C-alpha positions as CSV (number, residue, x, y, z in Angstrom):
1,M,-87.0,30.7,84.8
2,V,-87.1,30.6,81.0
3,L,-85.2,33.9,80.7
4,D,-82.8,32.8,83.4
5,L,-82.0,29.6,81.5
6,L,-81.5,31.6,78.3
7,G,-79.2,34.0,80.1
8,R,-77.1,31.0,81.3
9,Y,-77.0,28.9,78.2
10,E,-77.8,31.0,75.1
11,S,-75.4,33.4,73.5
12,R,-76.0,36.7,75.2
13,N,-76.2,38.6,71.8
14,V,-79.5,36.8,70.9
15,T,-82.3,37.6,73.4
16,F,-82.5,41.1,74.8
17,V,-83.8,41.0,78.4
18,E,-84.6,44.2,80.3
19,P,-83.1,44.1,83.8
20,D,-86.5,44.9,85.4
21,G,-88.1,41.9,83.5
22,S,-90.4,44.2,81.5
23,W,-89.2,42.7,78.2
24,P,-89.6,40.2,76.6
25,I,-92.6,38.0,77.2
26,V,-92.2,34.2,76.8
27,W,-94.6,32.8,74.3
28,E,-96.5,29.6,75.3
29,R,-98.9,29.2,72.4
30,A,-100.5,31.0,69.5
31,R,-103.7,30.7,67.5
32,G,-105.2,32.9,64.8
33,V,-104.3,36.5,65.6
34,Y,-103.5,35.9,69.3
35,V,-100.6,34.6,71.3
36,W,-100.5,33.6,75.0
37,D,-97.5,33.9,77.3
38,I,-96.5,31.3,79.9
39,S,-98.6,33.1,82.5
40,G,-101.7,32.7,80.4
41,K,-102.0,36.3,79.3
42,K,-103.5,36.9,75.9
43,Y,-102.0,39.3,73.3
44,L,-103.2,40.6,69.9
45,D,-100.3,40.0,67.6
46,L,-99.7,42.9,65.2
47,T,-96.5,41.3,63.8
48,A,-97.6,37.9,62.5
49,A,-94.3,36.7,64.1
50,F,-92.2,38.6,61.5
51,G,-94.9,38.2,58.9
52,V,-94.8,34.4,59.0
53,A,-98.4,33.7,60.2
54,A,-100.2,35.2,57.1
55,A,-103.0,32.7,57.3
56,G,-103.1,32.9,61.1
57,H,-101.0,31.3,63.8
58,A,-101.4,27.5,63.9
59,N,-103.8,27.5,61.0
60,P,-105.6,24.2,61.5
61,R,-105.3,23.0,57.9
62,V,-101.6,24.0,57.7
63,V,-100.9,22.3,61.1
64,R,-102.7,19.1,60.0
65,A,-100.7,19.0,56.7
66,G,-97.5,19.2,58.7
67,Q,-98.6,16.6,61.2
68,R,-99.7,14.1,58.5
69,Q,-96.3,14.6,56.7
70,M,-94.4,14.1,60.0
71,A,-96.1,10.8,60.5
72,T,-95.4,9.7,56.9
73,L,-92.0,11.0,56.0
74,L,-90.2,13.3,58.4
75,H,-87.0,13.8,56.4
76,A,-85.8,13.2,52.9
77,M,-82.4,13.6,51.3
78,G,-82.1,17.1,49.8
79,D,-80.5,16.8,46.4
80,V,-80.2,13.0,46.3
81,H,-83.5,11.0,46.7
82,P,-86.4,13.4,46.2
83,H,-90.0,13.3,47.6
84,A,-93.2,14.0,45.8
85,L,-94.2,17.1,47.7
86,K,-91.0,18.9,46.7
87,A,-92.0,18.5,43.0
88,R,-95.5,19.6,43.7
89,L,-94.4,22.7,45.6
90,A,-91.9,23.7,42.8
91,R,-94.7,23.4,40.3
92,E,-97.0,25.5,42.5
93,L,-94.4,28.3,43.0
94,S,-94.0,28.4,39.2
95,R,-97.8,28.7,38.8
96,I,-98.2,31.6,41.2
97,T,-95.2,33.5,40.0
98,F,-94.0,33.4,36.4
99,E,-96.9,31.5,34.9
100,R,-99.5,33.6,36.6
101,W,-97.7,36.8,35.6
102,T,-97.6,35.7,32.0
103,H,-101.3,34.9,32.1
104,A,-102.1,38.3,33.6
105,G,-100.2,40.0,30.8
106,L,-97.6,41.6,33.1
107,S,-94.9,40.6,30.6
108,D,-96.6,41.7,27.4
109,D,-93.9,44.3,26.9
110,R,-91.2,41.6,27.2
111,P,-92.1,38.9,24.6
112,K,-89.2,36.7,25.7
113,L,-91.0,36.0,29.0
114,K,-94.2,34.7,27.4
115,T,-95.2,31.2,28.4
116,L,-92.1,30.8,30.6
117,A,-92.3,28.8,33.9
118,G,-90.2,29.3,37.0
119,K,-87.7,27.0,38.4
120,T,-86.9,26.8,42.1
121,I,-83.9,26.3,44.5
122,F,-85.3,25.4,47.9
123,C,-83.5,26.8,51.0
124,N,-84.1,27.0,54.7
125,S,-84.0,30.6,55.8
126,G,-84.5,33.8,53.9
127,F,-80.9,34.8,53.6
128,E,-80.1,31.5,51.9
129,A,-82.7,32.2,49.2
130,V,-81.0,35.6,48.7
131,E,-77.6,33.9,48.4
132,A,-78.9,31.4,45.9
133,A,-80.2,34.3,43.9
134,L,-76.8,36.0,44.1
135,K,-75.1,32.8,42.9
136,T,-77.6,32.6,40.0
137,A,-76.6,36.1,39.0
138,V,-72.9,35.5,38.8
139,L,-73.4,32.2,37.0
140,A,-75.7,33.8,34.5
141,T,-73.7,36.9,33.8
142,G,-70.2,36.2,34.9
143,K,-70.2,39.5,36.7
144,P,-69.7,39.5,40.5
145,G,-71.0,42.9,41.5
146,I,-74.5,43.8,42.6
147,I,-76.4,47.0,43.4
148,A,-78.4,47.1,46.6
149,F,-80.1,50.0,48.4
150,E,-79.6,52.1,51.5
151,G,-81.8,50.8,54.2
152,A,-81.9,47.3,52.7
153,Y,-82.1,44.1,54.8
154,H,-81.4,40.9,53.0
155,G,-80.3,38.7,55.9
156,L,-77.1,38.1,57.8
157,G,-75.2,35.3,56.1
158,Y,-71.9,36.4,54.7
159,G,-73.1,36.6,51.1
160,A,-76.3,38.5,52.1
161,L,-74.4,40.8,54.3
162,N,-72.8,42.3,51.2
163,A,-76.3,43.6,50.4
164,T,-77.6,44.4,53.9
165,H,-77.0,48.1,54.5
166,R,-77.3,48.7,58.2
167,E,-73.9,49.2,59.9
168,H,-75.1,47.5,63.0
169,F,-75.2,44.2,61.2
170,R,-72.3,44.7,58.8
171,G,-69.7,46.6,60.9
172,P,-68.3,43.8,63.1
173,F,-67.7,41.6,60.0
174,Q,-66.4,44.1,57.4
175,E,-63.0,42.5,57.2
176,Q,-64.4,39.1,56.2
177,L,-66.9,40.4,53.6
178,A,-66.2,40.2,49.9
179,R,-67.8,43.7,49.5
180,F,-69.2,43.0,46.0
181,G,-72.3,45.1,46.8
182,A,-72.7,48.8,46.1
183,F,-75.5,50.8,47.7
184,M,-77.7,53.4,46.0
185,P,-80.3,55.7,47.7
186,F,-83.7,54.1,48.1
187,P,-86.3,56.5,46.7
188,S,-88.9,56.3,49.4
189,S,-92.2,58.1,49.0
190,E,-91.5,59.2,52.6
191,P,-87.8,59.9,52.6
192,P,-85.7,60.0,55.8
193,P,-85.8,63.4,57.6
194,A,-82.4,64.5,56.3
195,Q,-83.6,64.0,52.7
196,R,-87.0,65.6,52.9
197,R,-85.9,69.0,51.7
198,T,-83.4,70.0,49.1
199,T,-80.9,72.8,49.8
200,K,-83.3,75.3,48.4
201,G,-86.0,74.1,50.9
202,S,-88.3,72.6,48.3
203,T,-89.4,69.0,48.0
204,P,-87.8,67.3,45.1
205,S,-90.2,65.9,42.5
206,R,-90.6,62.2,41.8
207,L,-89.1,62.6,38.3
208,N,-86.1,64.5,39.6
209,V,-85.4,61.8,42.3
210,L,-85.8,58.9,39.9
211,G,-83.8,60.7,37.2
212,A,-80.9,61.4,39.6
213,L,-81.0,57.7,40.7
214,E,-80.9,56.5,37.1
215,R,-77.9,58.6,36.4
216,Q,-76.1,57.3,39.5
217,I,-76.8,53.7,38.6
218,E,-75.8,54.1,35.0
219,A,-72.5,55.7,36.2
220,L,-71.9,52.7,38.4
221,F,-72.5,50.2,35.6
222,R,-69.8,52.0,33.6
223,R,-67.3,51.7,36.4
224,R,-68.0,48.2,37.8
225,S,-68.8,44.7,36.6
226,L,-72.4,44.4,37.8
227,G,-74.5,41.3,37.3
228,A,-77.6,42.1,39.3
229,I,-79.8,44.7,41.1
230,L,-81.2,43.3,44.4
231,V,-84.1,45.2,45.9
232,E,-87.1,44.8,48.3
233,P,-90.2,46.2,46.6
234,I,-91.0,47.7,50.0
235,Q,-88.4,47.8,52.7
236,A,-89.8,46.2,55.8
237,R,-87.0,46.1,58.4
238,G,-85.7,49.4,56.9
239,G,-88.8,51.2,58.2
240,I,-91.7,50.2,56.0
241,N,-90.3,52.3,53.2
242,V,-92.6,52.4,50.1
243,P,-90.7,53.5,47.0
244,L,-91.9,56.2,44.6
245,P,-94.1,55.0,41.7
246,G,-91.9,54.1,38.8
247,F,-89.0,52.8,40.8
248,L,-89.3,49.1,39.9
249,P,-90.0,49.8,36.3
250,L,-86.9,52.0,36.2
251,L,-84.8,49.1,37.6
252,R,-86.3,46.7,35.2
253,S,-85.4,49.0,32.3
254,I,-81.8,49.4,33.5
255,C,-81.3,45.7,34.0
256,D,-82.6,45.0,30.5
257,R,-80.2,47.6,29.0
258,H,-77.2,46.1,30.8
259,G,-78.0,42.4,30.7
260,A,-78.2,42.3,34.5
261,L,-80.7,40.4,36.6
262,L,-83.4,42.1,38.6
263,I,-83.7,40.1,41.8
264,L,-86.6,40.9,44.1
265,D,-86.5,40.1,47.8
266,E,-90.1,39.4,48.6
267,L,-89.4,37.4,51.7
268,Y,-91.5,39.9,53.7
269,T,-93.8,41.3,51.1
270,G,-94.9,38.0,49.4
271,F,-98.0,36.0,49.7
272,G,-100.6,38.8,50.0
273,R,-98.9,41.0,52.6
274,T,-99.2,44.1,50.5
275,G,-102.6,43.4,48.9
276,K,-101.2,41.6,45.9
277,W,-99.8,38.1,45.8
278,F,-96.4,39.7,45.4
279,A,-95.6,43.4,45.8
280,C,-94.0,43.7,42.3
281,E,-97.5,43.3,40.9
282,H,-98.4,46.8,42.0
283,S,-95.9,48.0,39.4
284,A,-96.6,45.3,36.8
285,V,-92.9,44.4,36.9
286,V,-91.7,40.8,36.3
287,P,-88.3,40.1,38.0
288,D,-85.7,37.6,36.8
289,V,-85.5,36.0,40.2
290,I,-87.7,36.3,43.2
291,C,-86.8,35.3,46.8
292,L,-89.6,33.9,49.0
293,G,-90.0,32.8,52.6
294,K,-91.6,33.8,55.9
295,A,-95.3,33.4,55.0
296,L,-94.5,30.5,52.6
297,T,-95.2,27.8,55.2
298,G,-96.9,29.7,58.0
299,G,-94.2,28.5,60.5
300,F,-91.7,26.0,59.2
301,P,-88.2,27.1,58.1
302,L,-88.4,26.9,54.3
303,S,-87.6,29.5,51.7
304,A,-87.2,29.5,47.9
305,C,-85.3,31.2,45.1
306,V,-87.5,31.1,42.1
307,G,-86.1,32.2,38.7
308,R,-87.3,32.3,35.1
309,A,-86.9,28.7,33.8
310,D,-84.7,29.8,30.8
311,L,-82.5,31.8,33.1
312,M,-82.1,29.0,35.6
313,D,-81.3,26.5,33.0
314,S,-78.7,28.7,31.4
315,A,-77.1,29.6,34.7
316,W,-77.0,26.3,36.6
317,P,-75.5,23.2,35.0
318,A,-77.4,19.9,35.1
319,S,-76.4,17.9,38.1
320,G,-73.7,15.4,37.5
321,G,-74.3,13.6,40.7
322,E,-73.1,16.4,43.1
323,A,-75.0,19.6,43.2
324,I,-73.0,22.8,43.6
325,H,-75.6,24.4,45.9
326,T,-77.5,22.2,48.3
327,S,-78.1,21.5,52.0
328,T,-79.2,18.7,54.3
329,F,-82.7,19.9,54.7
330,L,-83.3,21.2,51.1
331,G,-87.0,21.0,50.3
332,H,-87.9,19.5,53.6
333,P,-91.0,17.4,53.3
334,V,-92.8,18.9,56.3
335,G,-92.1,22.4,55.1
336,C,-93.3,21.5,51.6
337,A,-96.6,20.0,52.9
338,M,-97.2,23.1,55.0
339,A,-96.4,25.4,52.2
340,L,-98.9,23.8,49.9
341,A,-101.6,24.0,52.6
342,Q,-100.7,27.6,53.3
343,I,-101.0,28.7,49.7
344,D,-104.3,26.9,49.5
345,E,-105.5,28.7,52.7
346,I,-104.5,32.1,51.3
347,N,-106.5,31.3,48.1
348,R,-109.5,29.7,49.9
349,H,-110.0,32.6,52.3
350,R,-109.2,35.3,49.7
351,L,-106.6,36.7,52.0
352,V,-104.8,38.7,49.3
353,A,-108.0,40.7,48.6
354,R,-108.6,41.0,52.3
355,S,-105.2,42.4,52.8
356,A,-105.8,45.1,50.1
357,Q,-109.2,46.1,51.6
358,L,-108.1,46.1,55.3
359,G,-104.8,47.7,54.4
360,K,-106.6,50.8,53.1
361,H,-108.6,51.0,56.3
362,L,-105.4,50.5,58.4
363,L,-103.5,53.3,56.6
364,S,-106.4,55.7,56.9
365,T,-106.8,55.1,60.6
366,L,-103.1,55.5,61.2
367,T,-103.0,58.7,59.1
368,A,-105.8,60.1,61.4
369,L,-103.9,59.5,64.6
370,E,-103.2,62.6,66.6
371,P,-100.0,63.2,68.6
372,R,-101.9,65.5,70.9
373,A,-99.7,66.8,73.7
374,S,-96.9,64.4,73.1
375,G,-95.0,66.9,71.0
376,L,-94.3,64.2,68.3
377,R,-94.7,64.3,64.6
378,L,-96.4,61.2,63.1
379,K,-95.9,59.8,59.6
380,A,-98.0,56.8,58.4
381,R,-97.2,54.8,55.3
382,G,-97.6,51.3,53.9
383,Q,-99.4,49.1,51.4
384,G,-101.8,46.4,52.3
385,L,-101.3,44.9,55.7
386,L,-97.8,46.2,55.9
387,A,-97.8,49.6,57.4
388,G,-95.6,51.8,59.6
389,L,-96.1,54.7,62.0
390,E,-93.0,56.8,62.1
391,L,-92.4,58.9,65.3
392,L,-90.4,62.1,64.9
393,H,-89.5,64.9,67.2
394,P,-90.6,68.5,66.2
395,D,-87.1,69.0,64.6
396,R,-87.8,65.8,62.5
397,T,-85.2,63.7,64.2
398,P,-86.1,60.1,65.0
399,A,-88.1,59.8,68.3
400,T,-86.5,56.4,69.1
401,A,-87.0,56.4,72.9
402,A,-90.7,57.3,72.5
403,A,-91.3,54.6,69.9
404,L,-89.6,51.9,72.0
405,A,-91.4,53.0,75.2
406,L,-94.7,53.0,73.4
407,I,-94.1,49.5,72.1
408,K,-93.1,48.2,75.5
409,S,-96.1,49.8,77.1
410,L,-98.4,48.4,74.5
411,L,-97.0,44.9,75.1
412,H,-97.9,45.1,78.8
413,R,-101.5,46.1,77.7
414,G,-101.9,43.1,75.4
415,F,-100.5,44.2,72.0
416,V,-97.4,42.8,70.3
417,F,-95.7,45.3,68.0
418,L,-92.1,45.6,66.7
419,P,-90.0,48.7,65.9
420,E,-88.4,49.0,62.4
421,G,-86.0,51.3,60.7
422,E,-82.4,52.1,61.3
423,H,-83.4,54.2,64.4
424,S,-86.1,51.9,65.6
425,N,-88.6,54.8,65.5
426,V,-91.2,53.2,63.2
427,I,-93.9,51.1,64.8
428,S,-94.8,48.4,62.3
429,F,-98.1,46.8,61.6
430,S,-97.9,43.4,59.9
431,P,-100.7,41.4,61.5
432,P,-101.9,38.0,60.2
433,L,-104.0,38.6,57.1
434,T,-106.9,37.0,59.0
435,V,-107.1,40.0,61.3
436,S,-110.5,41.7,61.5
437,R,-111.4,45.4,61.0
438,R,-112.4,45.6,64.6
439,Q,-109.1,44.2,65.8
440,I,-107.3,46.8,63.7
441,D,-109.4,49.5,65.2
442,V,-108.7,48.3,68.8
443,A,-105.0,48.2,68.1
444,V,-104.9,51.7,66.6
445,R,-107.0,53.1,69.5
446,A,-104.5,51.6,71.9
447,V,-101.7,53.4,70.1
448,Q,-103.7,56.6,70.3
449,T,-104.2,56.1,74.0
450,A,-100.5,55.5,74.5
451,L,-99.7,58.7,72.5
452,E,-102.0,60.7,74.7
453,A,-100.4,59.3,77.8
454,L,-97.0,60.6,76.6
455,S,-98.0,64.1,77.9
456,G,-97.4,64.8,81.6
457,S,-94.5,63.9,83.8
458,K,-96.2,60.9,85.4
459,A,-96.6,59.2,82.0
460,A,-93.1,60.1,81.0
461,L,-91.8,58.4,84.1
462,L,-93.9,55.3,83.4
463,L,-92.6,55.2,79.8
464,A,-89.0,55.5,81.0
465,S,-89.5,52.6,83.5
466,G,-91.3,50.4,81.0
467,Q,-94.4,50.2,83.1
468,P,-97.9,50.0,81.5
469,L,-99.8,53.2,80.6
470,P,-103.5,53.7,81.4
471,S,-105.9,51.0,80.2
472,A,-106.8,50.4,76.6
473,P,-109.7,48.5,74.9
474,D,-109.6,44.8,75.3
475,P,-107.8,43.3,72.3
């Protein structure tokens, strides 16, 4: 009935429904690492609902913080009459970003950053935080152009679409886009199949790849008026693409040379997802602006654009009574209350360290998976509890149909996964950071069982029809 109602009253471009009813499930409730559908069936969630539930679904402390705030002050007035929690959260975001990076010595090679705080523009969804960052860049530099990267996903608002690479999202709206973004190759440690060999058949070295990228970017700076480089430290929706070591330091150096801003989109990778508070810390790189969201609140729509205090003060004029960037729900009190509780829970349960430790185990178990008789090639990659298993045919072309069939089959056996990458052939693992080692093992064994079932005509028919494969361990 729920899907029928959506079919009748929701835009048909939103929820994909298989004609045979095998996809999707309808969520009823969620707690910890589990979700239940409306029939009462229990699932192990390997997505954390797009990475949001970092401290677990319906974390009791986070829920109570939101409930208390709803009973006290449900809504405030954005940029007009503030509330106390917005100030507290802005201070906390400064502490865990620029202030903490300074204290950790990440900015020792850039003396101008020492002792600097961060200043925040609160937003609602992730793409709004990106667009606030893009506005910051043009105000600070006077240069409208930006560099983004192939495979990038920065959201679907009209500003963000100029930096989101995939044609599926950009194509229908090209005529309405300002097209101020230019795309460079993303130097993934596991490049796309077409890029895995040079014309001579040898694998290009890391220095060669980064050197070529630097030359391309420098040439673009000479031709265009560029105010920023926008990048995800790890591309999540692009296919869990981990860049070569040295990539972020290279971008930092280029931005410094040209007076451009380095904007990091850590909407997916922030708050411990990769085994550090923020993924940029793996490279000891301090951005000028960082975009945060998803796991920030654990389930309430709130995002943030956090920039160096000196930069934000020079870019944005003091309000004269009418802000030039605001919204009705800016810094929503319920979201701020939940964000403060979520950050405290991540700290209290040492979830960042847990992500680093369990992430190593997850990647090692994924690397050990055997395609057996399926005829597929497997490529595992990731950092922390953000990992991907890429499925390829023997000729190294994307095995999209197999990946989607596996994900659907695993869903019917009690495991929630999502496909990522332009060809939807990467099975992603981004569970709540509260997941246990045993739960990871159960999920990976279920994937192995599904891979084994790919061999044989009966299994192939089951996969094609979306029906469940043979039984897997209880999640």
